[in-house]
Every structure is written in C-alpha cells, then in structure tokens.
C-alpha positions, 0 to 999 in steps of 0.5 A: 548725707550732709548734717549740719550740727548748729544748736544753742548752748544749753545753759549751765551745762554745755556750750554751743561749740561742746555740743557740736563736738559730742554730736559731730564725734558720735555721728563720724565714730558710728556711721560711714556715710555721714559728714558732719558741720559744726557751727556754734550759734547764739542769738545774743544770749550766752555764748554770743562772744563766739560768734566773732572772728578777728577780734582780741579775747580781753578781760576786765575786773567788774562787779556782776549782776549781784555786785560782786567783783568778778573778771569777765571776758569782751572781744576789741578790735583797736583799729575799727574802733569796735568793741563785742560785748556779751551781757550774760558775761558781764551781768547774766544768770549764770554767774549767780547762785539763786539765792542772788536772784532778785531783780529788786537788787541785780544790778547793771552797774557792772556792764555801765563800768566796761562801756566806760572803760570802751569809751576812755580807749576810744571804743566808738562802736559797740556790738551787744548780745542782749541776751541772759541777764539776771537784772530787770531795772532798765539799765538805771546801774549802766547809765549811772556809770555813763554820768546820766543821774537818777534821783529820789523825791530827796535827791538822794541817787538810785542805781542799784535793782528795782529797789531804786528804780521805783523811787525814781522821780528825777532824771538829769542828763547835764552830767552825760558822758559825751563819749557815750553820746557820741557813739554808735550801739548796734544792739542784738536781742534774741527776743522782740519782747516790749518794755511792759505788759503781759509781753514784756520784760517783767511778765515773761522773762523775770520769773527765772531771775528770781521774781515770784509772780505775785510781784509781776504786776507791782513790778511791771508798774514800777517799770512804766512809771519809770518810762513815762519819766523817761519820755517825758525827759528824752522825748521819745517813747520806747516802750513798745518797740520791739527789743525795749523789753530784752535784757529787763529793759536794756534795750529800752535803755539804749534806745532812749538814751543812745544812738543805737540801732536794734536788730534781730540776735537770730537774724543778725547771726544768720547773716553774719555766718552765712548759714542760708548758704551752708544751710543749703548744701545740707541734708539734715539740720541738728538744731535745739537749745535747753528747752523747746516751748513757746519763747523758742518760738519768739525770735530765738536762734534755734526755730530760726535755723529751722525756718531757713531750713524748710526754706530749702526743705530740708529736714530738722532735728530739734535737741532739748534737755526739756520740751513742753509739748502742751504749750507747742500744741498750741502753736498754729500750724506753720511753726509746727511744721518748722521742726520734723522731730523733737527729742528730749535727752533726758534718758531718765529721771533725775534731778536738774542738777544731775540733769545739767552736769556736764558728764551726764549731758554728754552722754545723754547726747551721745545716746540720743543722737545714736538712736536717732541716726540708728532709725535714719540708716534703718529707714535709708537701708 
C-alpha cells in the first residue's frame, strides 16, 4: 500500500514536514506493507518557503506586524534575480501575542522594508506567498516604504494599520520607487476572496487577527472608501478581483500598484511539485490542516489535493485538530465526496494551548494514525 502524506502546517504547533515525518515514522514502524512518501505543502501561507529548491536561504532584520524588531527568512537566487517571500514569516500572526492582534494597529511596513532592500540588490522578480498575515491595512505600510505617499486631509503621513488607512484622503505617486514599478511580482494566494463585502478580507479573516465582529461593518467601509481613492488614482478597479482580499488587502495593493499576476496558491503548489503525477501512483492520500471547516473549501491546499486524488479515484483521509461538522453539513454534495474519512487528532478534552504543544500534537497524531490504519489492516486482512 502506497501512502502520500501531504498535510498542511498545524499553525503554532507542527510544520508540514514535521507532521509528515511523524506519520511516516509511525506507519513504517507499525506496518510491513506500507510505503510512505512525505510531501510538505503550503498554499501561500505558513510554510511557503519550504516548497522551493535551488534558492539560498537568507535572513533580514526588519519589523513585524506589531512594529517590533525581528529577523525574518526569505529565499534568494541572485543569478535569476529572484526572491521568494512568505508574508506569514514577515508580518504573520504566528509572531504576535494575542494582545498584539489588532488590525487597527498592525502594519505592513516591515514587508515594504524587505522588498525595498531586495530591489536595491537588483532583484526584479518576486514570488510572494500571501497567507497568514496579521494585517488588514491594504498594504499602505508596504507601499509607503516603496515611495507611495498616503496623507490625511491635513497632509500628515498615513502608513500604519487601519487607524491610518481610515484617515487617507490623498495618494501621491510622484516618488514611487522606479525599481518597484519595473519589477515583476508573482502573487501566490491561498484564498480567492474579494477585498470588501461579506466574503471579503474583513468579514472572513479579520476576526482571527483580533478584530471584533461588531467592528466588521465599520472596518469594511473604511477599506471601501480607501479603495475608491486608489481606483481614481490608478485608473483601474481591483476591488472585486479574486484574491484582492488576500492578506488583509495586500492582494489589492499589488494588483493596483505593481506589475503583478496572481495565482491560486494551491494550483501553483500542485503544478510546482508535480502532485498529479505523484498521486496517480498512490493508493491513499493523507492530507489535512489545523481546522476543517468551510474555509478549507475556499481554495486551501488540502482540499485541492483531495480534488486531484478524486480525479484519479484515490482514497482521501483528512486529519485536523478541529472539525466543524455543522459548517461541513452545508457543503454541496460534490464537495462532501472529496474526503472519504476525516478525523480530529484530539484524544481527550484539553485546552487549546495544551493541544498545540508539539509533544502533545505528536502523540495525538501517532495515536490517531495507528487507529486509522489498524482498521484498514483489519479490512484488508
């Protein structure tokens, strides 16, 4: 029996590679007739850098979303003048404490500093994974570092978070970085949400970034007003484009102010890794992520892998820390058929902090995978 293990990162706990190794080690030690293949996956969010080969891993000192000094990783190929940036690594939620999560304050300036630095080094092509951001500022901090000036009615600069975004009434492009204008950006998005509306950046993703639901309508209106100013300045409207709401509106920023093309993170990953060919040779695909809910079916990697598996009539097992059955019951019948069996790895009632502990997660994964394959062995026996 050939088993592909391609599970997304459990945010704040285990990486995609760690999950793969835990499952593979347990299967290989417990069963003689199982061959496993580990494939780390990411659809533009956490773990995006792990997909790439042939790049040099580099470090850069900048500031995180809470505007604290930090050192971040990125990938570089100086010969091809190409860099890979993972938004989650630079301005990601994973670097912030709960008390620091506030989209009115969190900023994308740190990302702009990294891009500006790389432009000075002669990099002219950027691959940017947009998932996992802690921000909802439509990229004003990033763009400010690249020469675009945002000001309020009194001419004061606006560059940090939604507290500043809500005040913007003028955008000045006269001092934009020429290298930024001429560079190419390939944007890899793990979601296809528009910028505004009930399916947009604020309503769908800002709660996990620290915004209370009572503020959704207000925040969405601020973003709509800002976007209207942008559309007048750049003479194009990207508000409802798929992916414009990714990373708190960073998708919209790149679409509006740079030479950018946007790609589905999952499709990019599937093509880059050659997953269709790999899956054809498998019997079972094990995939998953921290939470299985309706958002999982909005273009996220594990479900798109399941789609490929079903194309070739393979069995799909989905592992998650948390499964929201009430949301899954609302899916259409075709989507429901993408997963043959789903399992929460939680073995008992424990706190979230305990569940996310690496040692606990490892034990829960091992116990769950053994129980699953004991049943499979019994049925095949």
